LOSE-661678 format. One record per residue (C-alpha): x, y, z; residue number from 1; residue in three letters. Coordinates in pm, whole numbers, plus 50000, padded with zeros to 5 digits. Layout:
! residues N
@X: X | Y: Y | Z: Z | pos: NUM | code: ALA
...
This chain:
! residues 188
@X: 09427 | Y: 76178 | Z: 82826 | pos: 1 | code: MET
@X: 09630 | Y: 76452 | Z: 82958 | pos: 2 | code: LYS
@X: 09462 | Y: 76772 | Z: 83106 | pos: 3 | code: LYS
@X: 09686 | Y: 77118 | Z: 83085 | pos: 4 | code: ILE
@X: 09618 | Y: 77438 | Z: 83258 | pos: 5 | code: PHE
@X: 09643 | Y: 77766 | Z: 83050 | pos: 6 | code: CYS
@X: 09875 | Y: 77975 | Z: 83219 | pos: 7 | code: PRO
@X: 09659 | Y: 78296 | Z: 83103 | pos: 8 | code: LYS
@X: 09310 | Y: 78213 | Z: 83198 | pos: 9 | code: CYS
@X: 09393 | Y: 77867 | Z: 83414 | pos: 10 | code: ASP
@X: 09118 | Y: 77693 | Z: 83181 | pos: 11 | code: GLY
@X: 09146 | Y: 77343 | Z: 83124 | pos: 12 | code: VAL
@X: 09283 | Y: 77181 | Z: 82782 | pos: 13 | code: ILE
@X: 09228 | Y: 76830 | Z: 82732 | pos: 14 | code: ILE
@X: 09471 | Y: 76629 | Z: 82495 | pos: 15 | code: LEU
@X: 09288 | Y: 76340 | Z: 82403 | pos: 16 | code: SER
@X: 09511 | Y: 75977 | Z: 82346 | pos: 17 | code: HIS
@X: 09496 | Y: 76048 | Z: 81972 | pos: 18 | code: ALA
@X: 09628 | Y: 76387 | Z: 81997 | pos: 19 | code: ARG
@X: 09888 | Y: 76278 | Z: 82224 | pos: 20 | code: LEU
@X: 10008 | Y: 76001 | Z: 81998 | pos: 21 | code: ARG
@X: 09989 | Y: 76223 | Z: 81704 | pos: 22 | code: GLU
@X: 10242 | Y: 76479 | Z: 81871 | pos: 23 | code: ILE
@X: 10451 | Y: 76184 | Z: 82000 | pos: 24 | code: ARG
@X: 10470 | Y: 76037 | Z: 81623 | pos: 25 | code: GLU
@X: 10589 | Y: 76385 | Z: 81481 | pos: 26 | code: SER
@X: 10954 | Y: 76464 | Z: 81424 | pos: 27 | code: GLN
@X: 10946 | Y: 76686 | Z: 81724 | pos: 28 | code: SER
@X: 10854 | Y: 76616 | Z: 82089 | pos: 29 | code: ASP
@X: 10724 | Y: 76982 | Z: 82084 | pos: 30 | code: ARG
@X: 10367 | Y: 77099 | Z: 81984 | pos: 31 | code: ALA
@X: 10160 | Y: 77426 | Z: 81994 | pos: 32 | code: ALA
@X: 09819 | Y: 77413 | Z: 82146 | pos: 33 | code: ILE
@X: 09569 | Y: 77676 | Z: 82160 | pos: 34 | code: VAL
@X: 09330 | Y: 77729 | Z: 82456 | pos: 35 | code: CYS
@X: 08948 | Y: 77707 | Z: 82377 | pos: 36 | code: PRO
@X: 08848 | Y: 77925 | Z: 82658 | pos: 37 | code: SER
@X: 09068 | Y: 78240 | Z: 82570 | pos: 38 | code: CYS
@X: 09230 | Y: 78172 | Z: 82263 | pos: 39 | code: GLY
@X: 09600 | Y: 78201 | Z: 82380 | pos: 40 | code: HIS
@X: 09857 | Y: 77993 | Z: 82203 | pos: 41 | code: GLN
@X: 10099 | Y: 77795 | Z: 82408 | pos: 42 | code: LEU
@X: 10373 | Y: 77543 | Z: 82322 | pos: 43 | code: ARG
@X: 10407 | Y: 77230 | Z: 82508 | pos: 44 | code: ILE
@X: 10711 | Y: 76960 | Z: 82526 | pos: 45 | code: ARG
@X: 10599 | Y: 76610 | Z: 82574 | pos: 46 | code: LEU
@X: 10878 | Y: 76372 | Z: 82741 | pos: 47 | code: ARG
@X: 10912 | Y: 76023 | Z: 82704 | pos: 48 | code: SER
@X: 10828 | Y: 75773 | Z: 83032 | pos: 49 | code: ALA
@X: 11184 | Y: 75670 | Z: 83032 | pos: 50 | code: SER
@X: 11316 | Y: 76039 | Z: 83035 | pos: 51 | code: SER
@X: 11058 | Y: 76165 | Z: 83308 | pos: 52 | code: GLU
@X: 11192 | Y: 76199 | Z: 83633 | pos: 53 | code: PRO
@X: 11079 | Y: 76004 | Z: 83944 | pos: 54 | code: GLN
@X: 10794 | Y: 76142 | Z: 84148 | pos: 55 | code: GLU
@X: 10921 | Y: 76292 | Z: 84457 | pos: 56 | code: GLN
@X: 10628 | Y: 76260 | Z: 84660 | pos: 57 | code: GLY
@X: 10542 | Y: 75974 | Z: 84931 | pos: 58 | code: ARG
@X: 10240 | Y: 75861 | Z: 84739 | pos: 59 | code: GLN
@X: 10425 | Y: 75739 | Z: 84448 | pos: 60 | code: ALA
@X: 10652 | Y: 75503 | Z: 84684 | pos: 61 | code: SER
@X: 10368 | Y: 75371 | Z: 84943 | pos: 62 | code: THR
@X: 10172 | Y: 75153 | Z: 84683 | pos: 63 | code: GLY
@X: 09817 | Y: 75059 | Z: 84793 | pos: 64 | code: GLU
@X: 09554 | Y: 75332 | Z: 84901 | pos: 65 | code: SER
@X: 09380 | Y: 75266 | Z: 85233 | pos: 66 | code: LEU
@X: 09096 | Y: 75519 | Z: 85167 | pos: 67 | code: GLY
@X: 08994 | Y: 75778 | Z: 84935 | pos: 68 | code: HIS
@X: 08828 | Y: 76105 | Z: 84899 | pos: 69 | code: ILE
@X: 08608 | Y: 76239 | Z: 84590 | pos: 70 | code: VAL
@X: 08597 | Y: 76620 | Z: 84525 | pos: 71 | code: VAL
@X: 08261 | Y: 76691 | Z: 84427 | pos: 72 | code: LEU
@X: 08227 | Y: 76895 | Z: 84090 | pos: 73 | code: GLU
@X: 08127 | Y: 77246 | Z: 84128 | pos: 74 | code: ASN
@X: 08131 | Y: 77587 | Z: 83958 | pos: 75 | code: VAL
@X: 08533 | Y: 77604 | Z: 84039 | pos: 76 | code: PHE
@X: 08637 | Y: 77254 | Z: 83931 | pos: 77 | code: GLY
@X: 08537 | Y: 76910 | Z: 83829 | pos: 78 | code: TYR
@X: 08498 | Y: 76578 | Z: 84012 | pos: 79 | code: LYS
@X: 08826 | Y: 76431 | Z: 84126 | pos: 80 | code: GLN
@X: 08939 | Y: 76140 | Z: 84329 | pos: 81 | code: LEU
@X: 09247 | Y: 76105 | Z: 84572 | pos: 82 | code: PHE
@X: 09396 | Y: 75815 | Z: 84749 | pos: 83 | code: PRO
@X: 09476 | Y: 75812 | Z: 85132 | pos: 84 | code: LEU
@X: 09796 | Y: 75658 | Z: 85271 | pos: 85 | code: TYR
@X: 09899 | Y: 75600 | Z: 85610 | pos: 86 | code: LEU
@X: 09995 | Y: 75912 | Z: 85809 | pos: 87 | code: GLY
@X: 09933 | Y: 76240 | Z: 85740 | pos: 88 | code: LEU
@X: 09768 | Y: 76357 | Z: 85414 | pos: 89 | code: ASN
@X: 09798 | Y: 76734 | Z: 85360 | pos: 90 | code: ARG
@X: 09504 | Y: 76850 | Z: 85115 | pos: 91 | code: ILE
@X: 09511 | Y: 77206 | Z: 84980 | pos: 92 | code: GLY
@X: 09447 | Y: 77390 | Z: 84645 | pos: 93 | code: ARG
@X: 09685 | Y: 77322 | Z: 84350 | pos: 94 | code: ARG
@X: 09944 | Y: 77574 | Z: 84302 | pos: 95 | code: ASN
@X: 10310 | Y: 77518 | Z: 84121 | pos: 96 | code: LYS
@X: 10484 | Y: 77675 | Z: 84392 | pos: 97 | code: ASP
@X: 10327 | Y: 77507 | Z: 84685 | pos: 98 | code: THR
@X: 10385 | Y: 77103 | Z: 84761 | pos: 99 | code: GLN
@X: 10092 | Y: 76910 | Z: 84924 | pos: 100 | code: THR
@X: 10003 | Y: 76545 | Z: 84935 | pos: 101 | code: ASP
@X: 09660 | Y: 76592 | Z: 84785 | pos: 102 | code: ILE
@X: 09651 | Y: 76887 | Z: 84540 | pos: 103 | code: PRO
@X: 09296 | Y: 76972 | Z: 84456 | pos: 104 | code: ILE
@X: 09233 | Y: 77122 | Z: 84117 | pos: 105 | code: ILE
@X: 09024 | Y: 77460 | Z: 84146 | pos: 106 | code: THR
@X: 08958 | Y: 77789 | Z: 84108 | pos: 107 | code: GLY
@X: 08796 | Y: 77838 | Z: 84453 | pos: 108 | code: ASP
@X: 08959 | Y: 78142 | Z: 84634 | pos: 109 | code: PRO
@X: 08816 | Y: 78017 | Z: 84969 | pos: 110 | code: SER
@X: 09049 | Y: 77720 | Z: 84954 | pos: 111 | code: MET
@X: 09381 | Y: 77756 | Z: 85095 | pos: 112 | code: ASP
@X: 09706 | Y: 77605 | Z: 84962 | pos: 113 | code: ARG
@X: 09731 | Y: 77406 | Z: 85278 | pos: 114 | code: HIS
@X: 09390 | Y: 77366 | Z: 85410 | pos: 115 | code: HIS
@X: 09327 | Y: 77061 | Z: 85598 | pos: 116 | code: ALA
@X: 09486 | Y: 76739 | Z: 85689 | pos: 117 | code: ILE
@X: 09360 | Y: 76350 | Z: 85707 | pos: 118 | code: ILE
@X: 09549 | Y: 76148 | Z: 85935 | pos: 119 | code: LYS
@X: 09523 | Y: 75761 | Z: 85880 | pos: 120 | code: VAL
@X: 09643 | Y: 75549 | Z: 86164 | pos: 121 | code: MET
@X: 09664 | Y: 75203 | Z: 86226 | pos: 122 | code: GLN
@X: 09478 | Y: 75068 | Z: 86520 | pos: 123 | code: ARG
@X: 09594 | Y: 74812 | Z: 86791 | pos: 124 | code: LYS
@X: 09342 | Y: 74569 | Z: 86668 | pos: 125 | code: GLY
@X: 09448 | Y: 74613 | Z: 86296 | pos: 126 | code: GLY
@X: 09192 | Y: 74832 | Z: 86185 | pos: 127 | code: GLY
@X: 09240 | Y: 75161 | Z: 86047 | pos: 128 | code: LEU
@X: 09104 | Y: 75508 | Z: 86189 | pos: 129 | code: SER
@X: 09074 | Y: 75844 | Z: 85985 | pos: 130 | code: PHE
@X: 09094 | Y: 76177 | Z: 86161 | pos: 131 | code: ALA
@X: 09044 | Y: 76530 | Z: 85981 | pos: 132 | code: LEU
@X: 09170 | Y: 76832 | Z: 86113 | pos: 133 | code: SER
@X: 09188 | Y: 77205 | Z: 85977 | pos: 134 | code: ASP
@X: 09533 | Y: 77324 | Z: 85878 | pos: 135 | code: ASP
@X: 09507 | Y: 77685 | Z: 86010 | pos: 136 | code: ASP
@X: 09295 | Y: 77804 | Z: 85712 | pos: 137 | code: SER
@X: 09142 | Y: 78136 | Z: 85656 | pos: 138 | code: ARG
@X: 08799 | Y: 77998 | Z: 85608 | pos: 139 | code: VAL
@X: 08785 | Y: 77695 | Z: 85820 | pos: 140 | code: GLY
@X: 08711 | Y: 77310 | Z: 85777 | pos: 141 | code: THR
@X: 08355 | Y: 77217 | Z: 85815 | pos: 142 | code: PHE
@X: 08223 | Y: 76856 | Z: 85897 | pos: 143 | code: VAL
@X: 07851 | Y: 76793 | Z: 85839 | pos: 144 | code: ALA
@X: 07800 | Y: 77195 | Z: 85865 | pos: 145 | code: GLY
@X: 08004 | Y: 77209 | Z: 86177 | pos: 146 | code: ARG
@X: 08296 | Y: 77420 | Z: 86183 | pos: 147 | code: LEU
@X: 08631 | Y: 77244 | Z: 86337 | pos: 148 | code: LEU
@X: 08777 | Y: 77415 | Z: 86594 | pos: 149 | code: ALA
@X: 09154 | Y: 77495 | Z: 86564 | pos: 150 | code: PRO
@X: 09373 | Y: 77175 | Z: 86628 | pos: 151 | code: ARG
@X: 09030 | Y: 76985 | Z: 86680 | pos: 152 | code: GLU
@X: 09066 | Y: 76625 | Z: 86524 | pos: 153 | code: TRP
@X: 08724 | Y: 76496 | Z: 86400 | pos: 154 | code: CYS
@X: 08702 | Y: 76119 | Z: 86328 | pos: 155 | code: ASN
@X: 08570 | Y: 76019 | Z: 86001 | pos: 156 | code: LEU
@X: 08364 | Y: 75737 | Z: 85861 | pos: 157 | code: GLU
@X: 08244 | Y: 75655 | Z: 85514 | pos: 158 | code: THR
@X: 08008 | Y: 75874 | Z: 85385 | pos: 159 | code: GLY
@X: 08118 | Y: 76182 | Z: 85574 | pos: 160 | code: ASP
@X: 08094 | Y: 76526 | Z: 85385 | pos: 161 | code: VAL
@X: 08352 | Y: 76787 | Z: 85482 | pos: 162 | code: PHE
@X: 08387 | Y: 77138 | Z: 85311 | pos: 163 | code: THR
@X: 08677 | Y: 77312 | Z: 85250 | pos: 164 | code: LEU
@X: 08597 | Y: 77662 | Z: 85132 | pos: 165 | code: GLY
@X: 08311 | Y: 77607 | Z: 84879 | pos: 166 | code: ALA
@X: 08422 | Y: 77292 | Z: 84767 | pos: 167 | code: THR
@X: 08274 | Y: 76964 | Z: 84932 | pos: 168 | code: SER
@X: 08440 | Y: 76656 | Z: 84953 | pos: 169 | code: VAL
@X: 08322 | Y: 76305 | Z: 85041 | pos: 170 | code: ILE
@X: 08537 | Y: 76053 | Z: 85232 | pos: 171 | code: PHE
@X: 08556 | Y: 75669 | Z: 85188 | pos: 172 | code: SER
@X: 08756 | Y: 75424 | Z: 85413 | pos: 173 | code: SER
@X: 08721 | Y: 75195 | Z: 85111 | pos: 174 | code: ASP
@X: 09074 | Y: 75173 | Z: 84898 | pos: 175 | code: PRO
@X: 09055 | Y: 75359 | Z: 84584 | pos: 176 | code: LEU
@X: 08924 | Y: 75112 | Z: 84317 | pos: 177 | code: PRO
@X: 09236 | Y: 74997 | Z: 84092 | pos: 178 | code: SER
@X: 09086 | Y: 75154 | Z: 83770 | pos: 179 | code: GLU
@X: 09073 | Y: 75468 | Z: 83924 | pos: 180 | code: ALA
@X: 09412 | Y: 75433 | Z: 84094 | pos: 181 | code: GLN
@X: 09548 | Y: 75378 | Z: 83742 | pos: 182 | code: GLU
@X: 09379 | Y: 75686 | Z: 83619 | pos: 183 | code: GLN
@X: 09501 | Y: 75900 | Z: 83910 | pos: 184 | code: VAL
@X: 09874 | Y: 75781 | Z: 83832 | pos: 185 | code: GLU
@X: 09831 | Y: 75888 | Z: 83477 | pos: 186 | code: SER
@X: 09728 | Y: 76217 | Z: 83570 | pos: 187 | code: ASP
@X: 10023 | Y: 76276 | Z: 83785 | pos: 188 | code: ILE
């Protein structure tokens, strides 16, 4: 299943595996689809897996996740899972012109394109530590209802809830389950 966003209304258009197979089996790699929200007709082109360029992000090259976050469904977007990797994981609202490590697909106007950072560090004893900081956003980042000060790092524990604009996120230090990891990679 693939999700496409309508350029006119930014509504989600879901293409089932059957519809994708039907497009690929046709003589052309192009298809016309209609947005169910606004009725806008758009043309898409599917590339074969061998012709797709390699993912430039560091997430594709680092392998296994060390933790993950769950973006809760609200009026602005649907539930999303994102893996966390060693180093800085920059979180922000998805935008075609802005690169971020964790692009949250949302219509939330109070979430910035670069909103927060989760730092994953290796401890001397071999364990991992996770810390959250605001990335100079307009609205701020809240952890358990408390606004983080500028340049303040807050240590995260499994189950902590933090808020980016009007979007709530649950943190877990457990690696992303393999079936969820496969789903995330197929959505990229």
